[in-house]
Each structure stands twice: as C-alpha cells, then as structure tokens.
C-alpha positions as CSV (number, residue, x, y, z in Angstrom):
1,X,2.1,11.8,-30.5
2,X,3.9,14.4,-32.5
3,X,7.3,13.0,-31.5
4,X,6.3,9.6,-32.9
5,X,5.1,11.2,-36.1
6,X,8.4,13.1,-36.5
7,X,10.4,10.1,-35.7
8,X,8.6,8.1,-38.3
9,X,9.0,10.9,-40.8
10,X,12.7,11.1,-40.2
11,X,13.1,7.4,-40.4
12,X,11.4,7.4,-43.8
13,X,13.9,10.0,-45.1
14,X,16.9,8.1,-43.8
15,X,15.6,4.8,-45.1
16,X,14.9,6.4,-48.5
17,X,18.5,7.6,-48.7
18,X,19.9,4.3,-47.6
19,X,18.3,2.5,-50.5
20,X,19.6,4.7,-53.3
21,X,21.4,3.1,-56.2
22,X,23.4,3.9,-59.2
23,X,22.6,3.2,-62.9
24,X,26.2,2.6,-63.7
25,X,27.4,-0.6,-62.0
26,X,30.5,0.3,-60.2
27,X,33.3,-2.0,-59.7
28,X,36.9,-2.7,-60.6
29,X,38.0,-3.1,-64.1
30,X,41.1,-5.2,-64.2
31,X,42.1,-3.9,-67.7
32,X,41.9,-0.3,-66.6
33,X,43.8,-1.0,-63.3
34,X,46.5,-3.0,-65.2
35,X,46.9,-0.2,-67.8
36,X,47.7,2.3,-65.1
37,X,50.1,-0.1,-63.4
38,X,51.8,-1.2,-66.6
39,X,52.3,2.3,-68.0
40,X,53.5,3.7,-64.7
41,X,56.1,0.9,-64.4
42,X,57.2,1.2,-68.0
43,X,57.7,4.9,-67.7
44,X,59.8,4.3,-64.7
45,X,61.8,1.7,-66.7
46,X,60.6,-1.2,-64.4
47,X,59.5,-3.7,-67.0
48,X,59.4,-6.5,-64.5
49,X,56.6,-4.7,-62.7
50,X,54.9,-4.0,-66.1
51,X,55.1,-7.8,-66.8
52,X,53.6,-8.6,-63.4
53,X,50.7,-6.2,-64.1
54,X,50.2,-7.8,-67.5
55,X,50.1,-11.2,-65.8
56,X,47.2,-10.0,-63.7
57,X,45.1,-9.7,-66.8
58,X,46.3,-12.7,-68.7
59,X,42.9,-14.3,-68.5
60,X,41.2,-11.2,-70.0
61,X,43.9,-10.9,-72.7
62,X,43.5,-14.6,-73.7
63,X,39.8,-14.2,-74.0
64,X,40.1,-10.9,-76.0
65,X,42.8,-12.5,-78.2
66,X,40.7,-15.6,-79.0
67,X,37.4,-13.7,-79.7
68,X,38.3,-10.2,-80.8
69,X,41.9,-9.5,-81.8
70,X,44.0,-12.5,-82.7
71,X,47.4,-10.7,-82.4
72,X,46.7,-9.0,-79.0
73,X,48.6,-11.3,-76.7
74,X,51.6,-11.3,-79.1
75,X,51.6,-7.5,-79.2
76,X,51.8,-7.4,-75.3
77,X,54.6,-10.1,-75.3
78,X,56.6,-8.3,-77.9
79,X,56.2,-4.9,-76.3
80,X,57.2,-6.2,-72.9
81,X,60.1,-8.3,-74.2
82,X,61.6,-5.4,-76.1
83,X,60.8,-2.9,-73.3
84,X,59.1,-0.6,-75.7
85,X,56.8,1.7,-73.9
86,X,55.0,3.2,-76.9
87,X,54.4,-0.4,-78.2
88,X,53.0,-1.3,-74.8
89,X,50.7,1.7,-74.8
90,X,49.5,0.7,-78.3
91,X,48.9,-2.9,-77.1
92,X,46.9,-1.6,-74.2
93,X,44.8,0.5,-76.5
94,X,44.2,-2.5,-78.7
95,X,42.9,-4.4,-75.6
96,X,40.6,-1.5,-74.8
97,X,39.2,-1.4,-78.3
98,X,38.6,-5.1,-78.1
99,X,36.9,-4.7,-74.8
100,X,34.8,-1.8,-76.1
101,X,33.8,-3.9,-79.0
102,X,32.8,-6.8,-76.7
103,X,30.7,-4.6,-74.5
104,X,29.0,-2.8,-77.4
105,X,28.2,-6.1,-79.1
106,X,26.7,-7.4,-75.8
107,X,24.7,-4.2,-75.6
108,X,23.1,-5.0,-78.9
109,X,22.3,-8.5,-77.7
110,X,20.7,-7.0,-74.6
111,X,19.0,-4.0,-76.1
112,X,15.6,-5.0,-74.7
113,X,17.0,-5.0,-71.2
114,X,17.6,-1.3,-70.6
115,X,19.6,-1.6,-67.4
116,X,22.1,-4.2,-68.8
117,X,22.5,-2.4,-72.1
118,X,23.1,1.0,-70.4
119,X,25.7,-0.5,-68.1
120,X,27.5,-2.1,-71.0
121,X,27.5,1.2,-73.0
122,X,28.6,3.2,-69.9
123,X,31.4,0.8,-69.2
124,X,32.5,1.0,-72.9
125,X,32.6,4.8,-72.4
126,X,34.8,4.3,-69.3
127,X,37.3,2.3,-71.4
128,X,37.2,5.0,-74.1
129,X,37.7,7.8,-71.6
130,X,40.8,5.9,-70.2
131,X,42.5,6.0,-73.7
132,X,40.9,9.1,-75.2
133,X,43.9,11.3,-74.3
134,X,46.1,9.3,-76.6
135,X,43.8,9.7,-79.6
136,X,43.9,12.5,-82.2
137,X,41.2,15.2,-81.6
138,X,38.9,14.3,-84.5
139,X,39.0,10.5,-83.7
140,X,38.4,11.2,-80.0
141,X,35.4,13.5,-80.8
142,X,33.9,11.1,-83.3
143,X,34.1,8.2,-81.0
144,X,32.7,10.2,-78.0
145,X,29.8,11.4,-80.1
146,X,29.1,7.9,-81.4
147,X,29.1,6.5,-77.9
148,X,26.6,9.1,-76.8
149,X,24.4,8.1,-79.8
150,X,24.6,4.5,-78.7
151,X,23.5,5.5,-75.2
152,X,20.5,7.4,-76.7
153,X,19.6,4.5,-79.0
154,X,19.1,2.1,-76.0
155,X,15.9,4.0,-75.3
156,X,14.6,4.8,-71.9
157,X,12.0,3.0,-69.8
158,X,10.7,6.3,-68.4
159,X,9.3,6.7,-64.9
160,X,6.0,4.9,-64.7
161,X,6.0,5.0,-68.5
162,X,6.3,8.8,-68.8
163,X,9.2,9.7,-71.1
164,X,9.5,6.1,-72.3
165,X,11.5,5.7,-75.5
166,X,11.8,2.3,-77.2
167,X,15.3,1.0,-78.1
168,X,16.3,1.6,-81.7
169,X,18.5,-1.3,-82.9
170,X,19.3,0.3,-86.3
171,X,20.5,3.5,-84.6
172,X,22.4,1.5,-82.0
173,X,24.2,-0.6,-84.6
174,X,25.0,2.6,-86.6
175,X,26.5,4.2,-83.4
176,X,28.5,1.1,-82.7
177,X,29.9,1.0,-86.2
178,X,30.7,4.7,-86.0
179,X,32.5,4.2,-82.6
180,X,34.6,1.3,-83.9
181,X,35.4,3.1,-87.2
182,X,36.6,6.1,-85.1
183,X,38.8,3.9,-83.0
184,X,40.3,1.9,-85.9
185,X,43.8,2.7,-86.8
C-alpha cells in the first residue's frame, strides 16, 4: 500500500513539472536572426550573404515599411547596394524601432488581456536588448526604464486574485511614448 502511495506521489511531482510553462512566449524572431546574419556577413565583407539574410525578412520589412517607417526598405537597399556596414546597422535599428513600436501599440490594444500584453512588451524588450549596445548610455537607460514602466502598467492578474493590479492605460501610453522618444534619433 505504501509503495502505491509513493508511486502516486512521485507521479504527481513529475506530472506537475512536465506541465510547467513560461510567461514569455518563446520562439524565433526573424528580424533578430537576420540582424545577426547580416551584420556578421557585412563585417566579413560578404554583402551577398548580407543580401540573402535581408531577403529572408523581406515580408517583415515590407510590412514595417508600409505601416511604420516609409523609408525603411529603401534604407536597407541603399546600405546593401553601397556595401555600407554602418548604414546597414542603422537600417536594422530602424527596423527594430518599427517592430518595438508595432508591439507596444498592440500591447495597448490588448491591455485587458494580461498574457498577450505581457508577451508583446517582453518581446519589445527583446528587440531593444538586441540593439541596446549601439545606443548612447542615456538613451539606453531611458528606453530600458520606460519599457519596465510599460511592463508594470499592464497590471497583474495576481494568484487567485491576491496581488491583483488593474492595467493602467494612461501609465502604459506614457511609458510607450517615453520608450519611443528615447529611441528616436
């Protein structure tokens, strides 16, 4: 009888661990992967490989160009055609800022859905972290702090209601505005 009890107890622990999940939706980010590939190739002087990596994200660039940054695709084309690594890096950062803008705006639209808004803000932070090393210290610090404020502003559902905080749209919008202002050139 005790063996059965211990077997059931162990199976509960194993099953409980197997069903764990993460709050940040993991997954590939084509823009981040392409950034690494493009910059590596450009630094090696292999602009054909950089162009191939840019072609992998052409759909994303077209979308971001149409909806968020009208000169984005042209900036990529010019940087690749002139084999200008700093211009390519600047174009990539523009794409990241457009993607951060897109996700933060979607976060505002989904503010009453904690999980969705949190994932959108966390992924915005992931894009920011990928480009943060290229930003001056004060801009980097201001954007990082503003993104943390955006994450706080989405609220918290709490655990069984304990620790629950309602989302604050005004604070979220202020944090988004501060983030985008810090990232602006």
